[in-house]
KEFI-239171 format. One line per field, with one value per residue (C-alpha): residue number from 1; residue in three letters; x, y, z negated. Coordinates in steps of 0.001 Angstrom, whole numbers, padded with zeros to 6 digits. Example, Ala and Ser with C-alpha at 12.3 -4.5 7.8 and 13.67 -1.06 7.14 Angstrom:
% KEFI-239171
pos = 1 2;
code = ALA SER;
x = 012300 013670;
y = -004500 -001060;
z = -007800 -007140;
END
This chain:
% KEFI-239171
pos = 1 2 3 4 5 6 7 8 9 10 11 12 13 14 15 16 17 18 19 20 21 22 23 24 25 26 27 28 29 30 31 32 33 34 35 36 37 38 39 40 41 42 43 44 45 46 47 48 49 50 51 52 53 54 55 56 57 58 59 60 61 62 63 64 65 66 67 68 69 70 71 72 73 74 75 76 77 78 79 80 81 82 83 84 85 86 87 88 89 90 91 92 93 94 95 96 97 98 99 100 101 102 103 104 105 106 107 108 109 110 111 112 113 114 115 116 117 118 119 120 121 122 123 124 125 126 127 128 129 130 131 132 133 134 135 136 137 138 139 140 141 142 143 144 145 146 147 148 149 150 151 152 153 154 155 156 157 158 159 160 161 162 163 164 165 166 167 168 169 170 171 172 173 174 175 176 177 178 179 180 181 182 183 184 185 186 187 188 189 190 191 192 193 194 195 196 197 198 199 200 201 202 203 204 205 206 207 208 209 210 211 212;
code = MET ALA ILE ASN PRO GLN PRO SER GLY TYR PHE TYR PRO ASN ARG PHE ALA LEU ILE LEU LEU ASP GLY LEU GLU GLU ILE MET GLY ARG ASN GLY LEU ASN ALA ILE LEU ASN MET ALA GLY LEU SER GLN TRP ILE GLU ASN PRO PRO PRO ASP ASP MET GLU LYS GLY PHE ASP PHE ALA PHE ILE ALA ALA LEU ASN GLN ALA LEU GLU GLU MET TYR GLY PRO ARG GLY GLY ARG GLY LEU GLN LEU ARG LEU GLY ARG VAL LEU PHE ALA ARG GLY LEU PRO SER MET GLY PRO LEU VAL GLY ALA SER ASP LEU ALA PHE LYS VAL LEU PRO LEU PRO ALA LYS LEU LYS ALA GLY LEU PRO ALA LEU ALA LYS VAL PHE ASP SER LEU SER ASP GLN ALA SER ASN VAL THR ASP PRO GLY GLY ASP HIS PHE LEU TYR ASN ILE GLU LEU CYS SER MET CYS TRP GLY ARG LYS VAL ASP ARG PRO VAL CYS PHE ILE ALA THR GLY ILE ILE GLU GLU ALA LEU ARG TRP LEU SER GLY GLY ARG THR PHE ARG VAL ASP GLU ILE THR CYS ILE GLY MET GLY ASP GLU MET CYS SER TYR ALA VAL TYR LYS GLU PRO ILE GLY;
x = -019389 -020746 -023134 -026604 -027781 -031217 -032677 -033506 -035986 -033619 -031543 -028696 -028624 -026614 -023909 -022905 -022412 -020396 -018006 -017784 -016687 -014239 -012588 -012253 -010692 -008206 -007477 -007385 -007258 -009608 -008493 -009262 -012393 -014001 -012900 -015131 -017971 -017989 -017600 -020570 -022988 -022896 -020966 -023580 -021516 -018399 -019645 -022747 -022059 -025001 -025851 -024241 -027545 -028907 -032302 -032494 -031124 -028202 -029810 -028252 -028215 -025281 -022986 -023729 -022636 -019295 -018229 -019078 -017059 -014049 -014019 -014156 -011131 -008667 -010017 -011376 -008153 -007434 -011164 -011422 -008539 -009929 -013151 -011555 -009622 -012633 -014363 -011927 -011712 -015793 -015353 -012469 -013982 -017961 -019317 -017590 -019197 -022998 -025791 -025112 -021314 -020782 -020619 -017908 -015647 -016688 -014098 -016599 -016488 -012301 -012113 -014468 -012543 -011960 -014832 -017636 -016337 -017118 -020179 -021062 -019883 -020877 -024651 -023719 -022251 -025063 -027551 -025808 -027004 -029988 -031149 -029951 -030342 -032614 -029833 -031175 -028398 -028093 -025428 -025718 -023172 -023505 -020968 -017318 -015042 -016793 -019640 -021994 -022919 -025798 -026927 -030483 -031009 -027221 -026371 -023315 -024490 -028045 -029443 -025980 -025587 -022181 -020369 -018440 -018802 -018331 -019084 -016238 -016911 -018515 -015646 -013457 -016017 -016253 -012598 -011941 -014504 -013196 -009523 -011327 -013261 -010239 -008019 -005848 -006324 -006535 -009602 -010468 -013496 -014473 -017836 -018927 -022419 -023804 -027232 -025713 -024665 -028401 -027922 -030732 -028331 -024661 -023123 -019894 -017647 -016215 -013245 -013407 -009552 -007229 -004763 -002519;
y = -013525 -010238 -008479 -007770 -004761 -004629 -001214 000594 003679 005739 007881 010471 012933 011562 014197 012314 009233 010847 012732 008926 007342 010351 009354 005701 006148 008531 006262 003029 003823 003357 -000752 -000919 001495 -001119 -004248 -002527 -001863 -005438 -007137 -004730 -005337 -001736 -002559 -000234 002885 001889 003060 005620 007230 008802 012549 015196 016623 016891 014629 011560 008900 007188 004554 003682 000211 000731 002396 -000810 -002853 -000784 -001094 -004950 -005070 -002910 -005540 -008607 -007522 -006259 -007671 -006065 -004066 -002933 -002261 -000218 001992 002346 003397 006240 007609 007641 009428 012039 012774 013109 015615 017625 017411 018321 019037 022165 023768 022703 024222 024450 024004 027267 029539 027751 029282 033016 034774 035022 031479 031126 033564 030862 029330 025663 023929 026396 025497 021501 022548 024588 022748 019094 019813 021660 018830 016439 019085 018763 015029 015543 018379 017182 013532 010509 010108 011118 012087 014225 015479 014730 016101 013365 015575 013988 014058 013113 014362 011902 011863 009622 008193 006867 005857 004511 003512 002081 -000889 -001184 -004356 -006309 -008303 -007976 -008470 -005290 -001653 -001308 002450 003748 006154 008391 007943 009737 011877 013102 013358 015667 017908 018330 018804 021522 023317 023332 024907 021450 019779 016067 014432 010758 009332 005873 004071 002584 001419 -000069 -000776 -003997 -005388 -004811 -001580 001237 003594 004053 006435 007937 009147 012406 013113 017195 017012 016960 014487 016057;
z = 004960 005448 002691 003657 001884 001305 001252 -001876 -000495 -002639 -000474 -000324 002739 005610 005856 002232 004244 006783 003983 002612 005789 006218 002652 003696 006795 004819 002578 004401 008154 011020 011044 007249 007449 009987 008331 005306 006972 008682 005275 004034 006360 008084 011267 013212 011638 013431 016832 015383 012341 010748 012114 010099 008536 004898 005571 003422 005364 003190 001723 -001974 -000983 001154 -001081 -003275 -000195 000057 -003691 -003584 000046 -001447 -004518 -002426 -000261 -002588 -005794 -008944 -009693 -006087 -005248 -008728 -007389 -004258 -005565 -007862 -004864 -002995 -005652 -005722 -001825 -001777 -003952 -003000 000783 000127 -003380 -004397 -001691 -002499 -004703 -008495 -008015 -005963 -008991 -010517 -008178 -008961 -011648 -014249 -014435 -014599 -017374 -019435 -022227 -021083 -023229 -021866 -018584 -019029 -020990 -017770 -014979 -015838 -015781 -012504 -010924 -011972 -010613 -007295 -006854 -008517 -006117 -002935 -003434 -005232 -007849 -011566 -013761 -016851 -019482 -023222 -025953 -028560 -030652 -031612 -029010 -025559 -023529 -021526 -018055 -017621 -014108 -015181 -011146 -009424 -006011 -007000 -008504 -006696 -006750 -008397 -011282 -012776 -016165 -016139 -015091 -011558 -010493 -009933 -007291 -009898 -011995 -009689 -008869 -012176 -012887 -009351 -010688 -014163 -012279 -010233 -012773 -015398 -012721 -012531 -015966 -016053 -018267 -019591 -017970 -018791 -017593 -020936 -019974 -016611 -014626 -013136 -016560 -017713 -019637 -018894 -017632 -016330 -018391 -018831 -021599 -020540 -023176 -023968 -024185 -021556 -021327 -018631;
END
């Protein structure tokens, strides 16, 4: 049975939708993409994808519907894996060229020590979403072994009531951003609170030491 996403009134740019659709097709193939769009109640995009512009027209509810459809079609474990891959593809396909992250490719940034790269790069990633969309994000350092990447207005669990964290596209985006910022290192990222579970925000523990 198709999901019926109810518009939230909060938006990403249309170009984000195109990057997402291209990423899903790369991961699942065209038939898999069409099946997910049908299940998510977004079949209009099969023949008529959003325009390639930065107008805010990609509703948060559509992301939540796609997440839910991936879980229903592939199960929680399979859906999680696909969302993580999608997040990594989304970052690699479009985000490094956007606004606050552009300077991270400069030589002056590349020669910074790793802790300084993380301290500057994570807020820059949050600023990309805050400046281009209605997502509200921030990064804090509570001390200890991790940063907190907080999403106060989240699309991935919009309108859902769940018993576990489900916002794994963001996990994949953060993981891939850290790999790019650090020159290929792998970092652990765990979603520890989720608005869909009744928490105030979706928060991710981003561990400061690479694991690979």
